[in-house]
C-alpha positions as CSV (number, residue, x, y, z in Angstrom):
1,M,6.1,-4.0,25.4
2,H,4.6,-1.2,23.4
3,P,0.8,-1.7,23.1
4,S,0.9,-1.4,19.3
5,L,3.2,-4.4,18.9
6,V,1.9,-7.9,18.3
7,V,4.5,-10.6,18.5
8,A,3.9,-13.8,16.5
9,A,6.8,-16.1,17.2
10,L,5.6,-18.8,14.8
11,V,4.9,-16.5,11.8
12,L,7.4,-16.8,9.0
13,P,8.2,-14.2,6.4
14,L,6.8,-16.4,3.7
15,A,3.4,-16.2,5.3
16,L,3.3,-12.5,4.3
17,A,3.6,-13.5,0.6
18,A,0.5,-15.7,0.4
19,P,-1.6,-15.3,-2.7
20,A,-3.7,-12.1,-2.5
21,S,-7.0,-13.9,-2.9
22,S,-6.4,-15.7,0.3
23,R,-6.2,-12.5,2.3
24,L,-9.2,-10.6,0.9
25,P,-11.6,-9.6,3.6
26,G,-15.0,-11.2,3.6
27,T,-16.6,-7.8,2.9
28,F,-14.4,-7.2,-0.2
29,V,-16.6,-5.3,-2.7
30,R,-15.8,-5.6,-6.4
31,R,-16.2,-2.2,-7.8
32,Q,-14.6,-0.3,-10.6
33,L,-12.6,2.9,-10.4
34,N,-13.9,6.2,-11.6
35,D,-13.0,9.9,-11.4
36,T,-16.3,11.3,-10.2
37,C,-14.5,13.2,-7.4
38,G,-12.2,15.1,-9.7
39,L,-8.9,13.6,-8.9
40,S,-7.3,15.5,-11.8
41,A,-7.3,18.6,-9.7
42,V,-6.0,17.0,-6.5
43,Q,-2.4,17.9,-5.5
44,Q,-0.1,15.8,-3.3
45,P,0.9,17.1,0.1
46,P,4.3,18.9,-0.1
47,S,7.4,16.6,0.0
48,T,10.8,16.2,-1.5
49,L,9.7,13.2,-3.6
50,T,10.0,13.6,-7.4
51,P,6.5,14.3,-8.9
52,P,4.9,11.7,-11.1
53,D,5.4,11.9,-14.9
54,A,2.9,14.5,-16.3
55,H,1.6,11.8,-18.7
56,N,0.3,9.6,-16.0
57,Q,-3.0,10.2,-14.2
58,L,-4.0,10.0,-10.6
59,V,-6.6,7.3,-10.6
60,L,-6.9,6.3,-7.0
61,I,-6.1,7.5,-3.5
62,A,-6.3,4.4,-1.3
63,L,-6.2,4.4,2.5
64,G,-4.1,1.5,3.6
65,R,-4.6,-0.1,7.1
66,G,-2.4,-2.9,8.2
67,T,0.9,-3.8,9.7
68,Q,4.6,-3.1,9.0
69,N,6.4,-6.4,9.8
70,Y,9.8,-6.9,11.3
71,T,11.8,-10.0,12.4
72,C,14.2,-10.5,15.2
73,A,17.2,-12.8,14.8
74,D,17.9,-12.7,18.5
75,E,17.5,-10.3,21.4
76,A,20.8,-8.5,20.6
77,S,19.8,-7.7,17.0
78,V,17.9,-4.8,15.5
79,P,14.5,-5.5,14.0
80,A,14.7,-6.1,10.2
81,S,11.9,-5.3,7.8
82,I,10.2,-8.1,6.1
83,G,7.5,-6.1,4.4
84,A,3.9,-5.1,5.1
85,V,0.3,-6.3,4.7
86,A,-2.6,-3.8,4.4
87,N,-6.2,-3.7,3.2
88,L,-6.9,-0.9,0.8
89,F,-10.0,1.3,0.9
90,N,-11.1,3.8,-1.7
91,A,-10.5,7.2,-0.1
92,S,-10.4,9.2,-3.3
93,C,-13.6,11.2,-2.7
94,D,-12.7,11.7,1.0
95,V,-9.4,13.3,0.1
96,A,-10.7,15.2,-2.9
97,E,-13.5,16.7,-0.7
98,A,-11.3,17.1,2.3
99,T,-13.4,14.7,4.4
100,S,-12.1,13.1,7.5
101,L,-10.7,9.7,6.6
102,G,-12.1,8.3,9.8
103,A,-15.4,8.3,7.9
104,V,-14.1,5.9,5.3
105,S,-16.4,2.8,5.3
106,E,-14.4,-0.4,5.0
107,D,-17.4,-2.4,3.9
108,A,-18.4,0.0,1.1
109,N,-14.9,1.1,0.0
110,A,-12.8,-2.1,-0.1
111,I,-10.7,-1.8,-3.2
112,G,-7.8,-4.3,-2.8
113,Q,-4.7,-5.3,-0.9
114,H,-1.0,-4.4,-0.4
115,F,1.4,-7.1,0.5
116,F,4.9,-8.4,-0.3
117,V,5.7,-11.3,-2.6
118,D,9.1,-11.6,-0.8
119,A,11.0,-9.6,1.8
120,T,11.8,-6.8,-0.7
121,T,9.1,-6.8,-3.4
122,P,5.8,-4.9,-2.7
123,E,2.7,-5.7,-4.7
124,F,-0.6,-4.0,-5.0
125,D,-3.8,-5.9,-6.0
126,I,-6.4,-3.3,-6.9
127,I,-9.8,-3.8,-8.5
128,G,-9.8,-2.1,-11.9
129,L,-6.1,-1.9,-12.1
130,G,-4.9,-5.5,-11.6
131,N,-1.7,-6.6,-9.9
132,A,1.4,-4.4,-9.9
133,Q,4.8,-5.2,-8.4
134,V,6.7,-2.1,-7.5
135,K,10.2,-1.0,-6.3
136,K,11.2,1.8,-4.0
137,V,13.0,4.6,-5.8
138,E,12.8,7.5,-3.3
139,N,12.0,8.1,0.4
140,A,11.4,11.2,2.5
141,A,11.1,11.5,6.2
142,A,7.5,11.8,7.5
143,P,6.8,15.4,8.6
144,Q,6.0,14.1,12.1
145,A,8.3,11.8,14.1
146,G,7.1,8.3,14.9
147,N,5.7,7.6,11.5
148,I,7.2,5.5,8.7
149,P,8.8,7.5,5.7
150,W,6.9,8.7,2.7
151,L,7.9,6.7,-0.5
152,K,7.9,6.9,-4.3
153,L,7.4,3.5,-5.8
154,D,7.7,2.7,-9.5
155,A,6.2,-0.2,-11.3
156,K,8.7,-2.9,-12.1
157,D,6.8,-4.0,-15.2
158,Q,5.8,-1.1,-17.5
159,S,3.1,-3.4,-19.2
160,T,0.9,-2.9,-16.1
161,A,-1.6,0.0,-15.9
162,V,0.0,1.3,-12.7
163,R,3.1,3.4,-13.2
164,N,3.7,5.0,-9.8
165,V,2.5,4.6,-6.2
166,Y,3.3,7.2,-3.6
167,R,3.0,6.3,0.1
168,L,2.0,9.6,1.9
169,N,0.5,10.8,5.1
170,T,1.8,7.9,7.1
171,K,0.8,7.1,10.7
172,G,2.7,4.6,12.9
173,G,4.5,1.6,11.6
174,V,8.0,2.4,13.0
175,A,10.0,-0.6,14.2
176,P,11.0,-0.9,17.8
177,T,14.5,0.2,18.4
178,T,15.7,-3.2,19.7
179,C,14.7,-6.8,19.8
180,A,15.0,-7.0,23.6
181,G,12.6,-9.5,24.9
182,Q,11.9,-11.1,21.6
183,A,12.4,-14.8,20.8
184,P,14.8,-15.7,18.0
185,G,12.9,-15.6,14.7
186,S,9.9,-13.9,16.1
187,V,7.9,-11.4,13.9
188,V,6.9,-8.0,15.3
189,Q,3.8,-6.5,13.6
190,V,3.4,-2.7,14.1
191,A,0.1,-1.1,13.1
192,Y,0.1,1.6,10.5
193,E,-2.0,3.7,8.2
194,A,-1.0,5.4,5.0
195,Q,-2.4,7.0,1.9
196,Y,-1.4,5.3,-1.4
197,W,-1.6,7.7,-4.3
198,V,-1.8,5.5,-7.5
199,Y,-0.9,6.9,-10.9
200,A,-1.6,5.0,-14.1
201,S,-0.9,5.2,-17.8
202,P,-4.0,6.5,-19.7
203,D,-3.0,4.3,-22.7
204,A,-2.8,1.2,-20.5
205,M,-6.1,2.1,-18.8
206,A,-7.7,2.4,-22.3
207,A,-6.3,-0.9,-23.3
208,R,-7.8,-2.5,-20.2
209,R,-11.2,-1.1,-21.0
210,R,-11.0,-2.4,-24.5
211,K,-10.1,-5.9,-23.2
212,R,-12.9,-5.8,-20.7
213,S,-15.4,-4.8,-23.4
214,L,-14.3,-7.8,-25.4
215,G,-14.3,-10.2,-22.5
216,L,-10.5,-10.7,-22.7
217,P,-8.2,-11.4,-19.8
218,L,-6.9,-8.2,-18.3
219,N,-3.5,-9.5,-17.1
């Protein structure tokens, strides 16, 4: 078995859709977003993905570390995706300043989580931006083989601050080619990293700031 695989035969897909609050790491730091690193000047790495709407602003580059999750019906089947779970860390300054992401401190930069509410619906729970469910609208092969594709994700609900999330600079996460040796119903977790470039509506962000100043619920 590939060393990056962890098989959990008793884990069900529904376990991946537990409330976000139940999965936050103990070192989760509640901090607000800011643009002190000049994200307005940062450009995405080249890809075939459609650029974000010019009206929306890049407000966060998050480093996601977690697992892409697959299930096996039986040994003869092909692993089927059942989503992903990842902790998100604020890497905005590291990317803007071209610093190695290996230096990102998980304790100091915890900013949220990425998970799936069901097998096909990704969600991001990010401090300062709230919860946003998204849908995949485009994908592009990763420049290097062995890494999951790059994605463009659009918000399903346009009332949220988040409008687009791009999954870029991926590492790992590719499913094994077969389910050979796996028990029926087992879950295969494959470690991965990715950058999540988060774009938000300036108007929605301003509305959130007004609500916060008045002590009103943000969602």
